[in-house]
C-alpha positions, 0 to 999 in steps of 0.5 A: 531542488525537491518539491514539497513532500506529502503523505497520502493514505488510502483505506480498503475494507476487507469484508469477506474471507478469501476474496480479492478486493480491487480499488482505485485511488487518485493521488493529489493532482499536484503529485510529481513522484511517488517515492515510498510506500508502506502498508498498515492495518487495524489488525496487523496479524491478519495483514501479515498472515493473510494479505497480498496485493498487486500495486500499480501507479499510473499504469505501471506495475510497482508490485506484482500480483500476490506480493506479500503484504508482510514485505511492505509492513513495518514493525514497532521497533522500526524508527518512524523515518524508516517505516516506508519501502523506497521506490528507488528514484520514485515513480512518476505520478502520471495520471495520478491513478493508483490501482490496488488488487488486495487478496485475503488468503486463508491462513490457520495462524490468523482466523478471519475477521473483517479488517481494514488495510491502509496504503500510505504513500510518500509523494513529492509535489510539483 
């Protein structure tokens, strides 16, 4: 039987064009598995055209450096229950540490202005 499901949201401020931003987040101490992930922003155009990241959970690389944010985003036409990228059978939360290396890369389709990026995880509790 599956445990209780929760969503955890972690935010990152992108304050300078072309810079990498490294951030560490801690999952709820009762998290057993991380099942799904999505990436969102207060400025989706910048996230889509400029963003990439490396994502690690409990020391395991989930997405490699320079993995395009657009591959983890969801559009408005996608039903709410389908907006997350599955992580297969889930990633064991282990020490509960999530590390993100987010990169903003110049793109002529989206001139820079400061923006926020959100990483949202669907997790199963113990």
